[in-house]
VMD Tcl script that builds the backbone (N, CA, C; Angstrom):
set m [mol new atoms 168]
animate dup $m
set s [atomselect $m all]
$s set {name element resname resid chain x y z} {
  {N N MET 1 A 47.612 108.334 100.963}
  {CA C MET 1 A 48.126 107.907 102.251}
  {C C MET 1 A 49.019 106.668 102.109}
  {N N ALA 2 A 48.595 105.720 101.299}
  {CA C ALA 2 A 49.388 104.505 101.097}
  {C C ALA 2 A 50.729 104.839 100.456}
  {N N LEU 3 A 50.709 105.809 99.527}
  {CA C LEU 3 A 51.961 106.214 98.883}
  {C C LEU 3 A 52.914 106.852 99.887}
  {N N GLU 4 A 52.382 107.634 100.807}
  {CA C GLU 4 A 53.222 108.258 101.832}
  {C C GLU 4 A 53.860 107.204 102.727}
  {N N LYS 5 A 53.084 106.189 103.093}
  {CA C LYS 5 A 53.624 105.111 103.924}
  {C C LYS 5 A 54.711 104.353 103.173}
  {N N GLU 6 A 54.466 104.104 101.895}
  {CA C GLU 6 A 55.464 103.403 101.075}
  {C C GLU 6 A 56.736 104.245 100.954}
  {N N LEU 7 A 56.567 105.537 100.747}
  {CA C LEU 7 A 57.720 106.434 100.660}
  {C C LEU 7 A 58.483 106.458 101.982}
  {N N ASP 8 A 57.769 106.520 103.089}
  {CA C ASP 8 A 58.412 106.485 104.407}
  {C C ASP 8 A 59.192 105.183 104.601}
  {N N ARG 9 A 58.598 104.075 104.181}
  {CA C ARG 9 A 59.266 102.775 104.313}
  {C C ARG 9 A 60.542 102.735 103.476}
  {N N ILE 10 A 60.445 103.235 102.250}
  {CA C ILE 10 A 61.606 103.260 101.359}
  {C C ILE 10 A 62.694 104.160 101.934}
  {N N ASN 11 A 62.307 105.328 102.418}
  {CA C ASN 11 A 63.287 106.239 103.017}
  {C C ASN 11 A 63.965 105.608 104.226}
  {N N TYR 12 A 63.185 104.897 105.031}
  {CA C TYR 12 A 63.737 104.228 106.209}
  {C C TYR 12 A 64.739 103.150 105.790}
  {N N GLU 13 A 64.385 102.360 104.792}
  {CA C GLU 13 A 65.294 101.322 104.294}
  {C C GLU 13 A 66.572 101.936 103.744}
  {N N LEU 14 A 66.435 103.027 103.005}
  {CA C LEU 14 A 67.621 103.705 102.478}
  {C C LEU 14 A 68.498 104.233 103.604}
  {N N HIS 15 A 67.866 104.773 104.624}
  {CA C HIS 15 A 68.616 105.271 105.777}
  {C C HIS 15 A 69.392 104.132 106.441}
  {N N LEU 16 A 68.735 102.998 106.646}
  {CA C LEU 16 A 69.411 101.852 107.260}
  {C C LEU 16 A 70.581 101.377 106.405}
  {N N LYS 17 A 70.384 101.337 105.099}
  {CA C LYS 17 A 71.465 100.916 104.203}
  {C C LYS 17 A 72.630 101.896 104.262}
  {N N GLN 18 A 72.332 103.185 104.340}
  {CA C GLN 18 A 73.388 104.194 104.422}
  {C C GLN 18 A 74.159 104.062 105.730}
  {N N VAL 19 A 73.430 103.858 106.829}
  {CA C VAL 19 A 74.082 103.688 108.134}
  {C C VAL 19 A 74.981 102.451 108.111}
  {N N THR 20 A 74.461 101.359 107.561}
  {CA C THR 20 A 75.244 100.126 107.463}
  {C C THR 20 A 76.479 100.344 106.604}
  {N N HIS 21 A 76.302 101.014 105.481}
  {CA C HIS 21 A 77.419 101.298 104.583}
  {C C HIS 21 A 78.472 102.146 105.291}
  {N N ASP 22 A 78.035 103.201 105.958}
  {CA C ASP 22 A 78.969 104.083 106.663}
  {C C ASP 22 A 79.750 103.316 107.728}
  {N N ARG 23 A 79.056 102.435 108.445}
  {CA C ARG 23 A 79.715 101.645 109.494}
  {C C ARG 23 A 80.757 100.714 108.885}
  {N N ARG 24 A 80.405 100.072 107.778}
  {CA C ARG 24 A 81.353 99.157 107.127}
  {C C ARG 24 A 82.560 99.912 106.583}
  {N N VAL 25 A 82.331 101.072 106.008}
  {CA C VAL 25 A 83.444 101.878 105.501}
  {C C VAL 25 A 84.378 102.244 106.650}
  {N N LYS 26 A 83.807 102.658 107.766}
  {CA C LYS 26 A 84.621 103.017 108.932}
  {C C LYS 26 A 85.419 101.809 109.420}
  {N N GLU 27 A 84.779 100.647 109.482}
  {CA C GLU 27 A 85.476 99.432 109.907}
  {C C GLU 27 A 86.625 99.104 108.961}
  {N N HIS 28 A 86.402 99.232 107.657}
  {CA C HIS 28 A 87.454 98.957 106.678}
  {C C HIS 28 A 88.597 99.957 106.810}
  {N N GLU 29 A 88.269 101.215 107.046}
  {CA C GLU 29 A 89.305 102.231 107.218}
  {C C GLU 29 A 90.141 101.944 108.458}
  {N N GLU 30 A 89.484 101.539 109.543}
  {CA C GLU 30 A 90.209 101.206 110.774}
  {C C GLU 30 A 91.110 99.994 110.556}
  {N N GLN 31 A 90.612 98.993 109.843}
  {CA C GLN 31 A 91.416 97.798 109.566}
  {C C GLN 31 A 92.605 98.159 108.680}
  {N N ALA 32 A 92.383 99.004 107.688}
  {CA C ALA 32 A 93.472 99.433 106.813}
  {C C ALA 32 A 94.533 100.181 107.613}
  {N N LYS 33 A 94.103 100.996 108.555}
  {CA C LYS 33 A 95.051 101.732 109.397}
  {C C LYS 33 A 95.888 100.762 110.229}
  {N N LYS 34 A 95.240 99.734 110.792}
  {CA C LYS 34 A 95.970 98.737 111.578}
  {C C LYS 34 A 96.995 98.013 110.708}
  {N N TYR 35 A 96.589 97.613 109.496}
  {CA C TYR 35 A 97.508 96.923 108.599}
  {C C TYR 35 A 98.687 97.822 108.240}
  {N N LYS 36 A 98.402 99.086 107.986}
  {CA C LYS 36 A 99.469 100.027 107.645}
  {C C LYS 36 A 100.451 100.159 108.805}
  {N N GLU 37 A 99.933 100.238 110.029}
  {CA C GLU 37 A 100.797 100.322 111.206}
  {C C GLU 37 A 101.641 99.060 111.348}
  {N N GLN 38 A 101.053 97.902 111.078}
  {CA C GLN 38 A 101.802 96.645 111.158}
  {C C GLN 38 A 102.912 96.611 110.113}
  {N N VAL 39 A 102.609 97.073 108.911}
  {CA C VAL 39 A 103.609 97.102 107.843}
  {C C VAL 39 A 104.758 98.033 108.228}
  {N N GLU 40 A 104.427 99.197 108.764}
  {CA C GLU 40 A 105.467 100.141 109.178}
  {C C GLU 40 A 106.338 99.543 110.278}
  {N N ALA 41 A 105.720 98.853 111.229}
  {CA C ALA 41 A 106.480 98.222 112.311}
  {C C ALA 41 A 107.411 97.147 111.755}
  {N N LEU 42 A 106.928 96.366 110.809}
  {CA C LEU 42 A 107.768 95.338 110.195}
  {C C LEU 42 A 108.912 95.959 109.403}
  {N N LYS 43 A 108.647 97.051 108.709}
  {CA C LYS 43 A 109.708 97.744 107.969}
  {C C LYS 43 A 110.807 98.190 108.915}
  {N N LEU 44 A 110.401 98.795 110.033}
  {CA C LEU 44 A 111.385 99.257 111.008}
  {C C LEU 44 A 112.184 98.089 111.572}
  {N N GLU 45 A 111.511 96.993 111.839}
  {CA C GLU 45 A 112.188 95.808 112.366}
  {C C GLU 45 A 113.207 95.269 111.365}
  {N N VAL 46 A 112.824 95.197 110.103}
  {CA C VAL 46 A 113.727 94.704 109.063}
  {C C VAL 46 A 114.911 95.652 108.905}
  {N N LEU 47 A 114.645 96.949 108.885}
  {CA C LEU 47 A 115.738 97.915 108.755}
  {C C LEU 47 A 116.708 97.812 109.927}
  {N N LYS 48 A 116.170 97.642 111.126}
  {CA C LYS 48 A 117.011 97.515 112.315}
  {C C LYS 48 A 117.897 96.273 112.211}
  {N N LYS 49 A 117.316 95.162 111.762}
  {CA C LYS 49 A 118.093 93.929 111.611}
  {C C LYS 49 A 119.157 94.084 110.532}
  {N N LEU 50 A 118.823 94.759 109.450}
  {CA C LEU 50 A 119.806 94.989 108.392}
  {C C LEU 50 A 120.953 95.847 108.893}
  {N N GLU 51 A 120.634 96.871 109.668}
  {CA C GLU 51 A 121.677 97.724 110.230}
  {C C GLU 51 A 122.576 96.927 111.164}
  {N N GLN 52 A 121.975 96.048 111.968}
  {CA C GLN 52 A 122.762 95.213 112.879}
  {C C GLN 52 A 123.669 94.271 112.096}
  {N N GLU 53 A 123.170 93.719 111.000}
  {CA C GLU 53 A 123.979 92.828 110.168}
  {C C GLU 53 A 125.132 93.587 109.520}
  {N N ASN 54 A 124.875 94.812 109.109}
  {CA C ASN 54 A 125.918 95.611 108.467}
  {C C ASN 54 A 127.005 96.010 109.452}
  {N N GLU 55 A 126.668 96.116 110.732}
  {CA C GLU 55 A 127.645 96.494 111.747}
  {C C GLU 55 A 128.596 95.351 112.065}
  {N N LYS 56 A 128.198 94.125 111.782}
  {CA C LYS 56 A 129.033 92.953 112.102}
  {C C LYS 56 A 130.199 92.823 111.160}
}
mol reanalyze $m
mol bondsrecalc $m
mol representation Tube
mol addrep $m
C-alpha cells in the first residue's frame, strides 16, 4: 500500500512537471512568434524607407 501511494505521488509530480513544461514551451513559442512578427514588420519598414530613398 505504501508503495502504491509513493507511486501515485511520483506520477502526480511527473504530471505537474509535464504540464508546467508544456505551458512554458507554449509561452516560448508564442513569444518567438511575436518576435518573428516584429522582425518582419521592421524588415518591411526598412525596405519601404530604402525604396523611398531610391526614388529621390
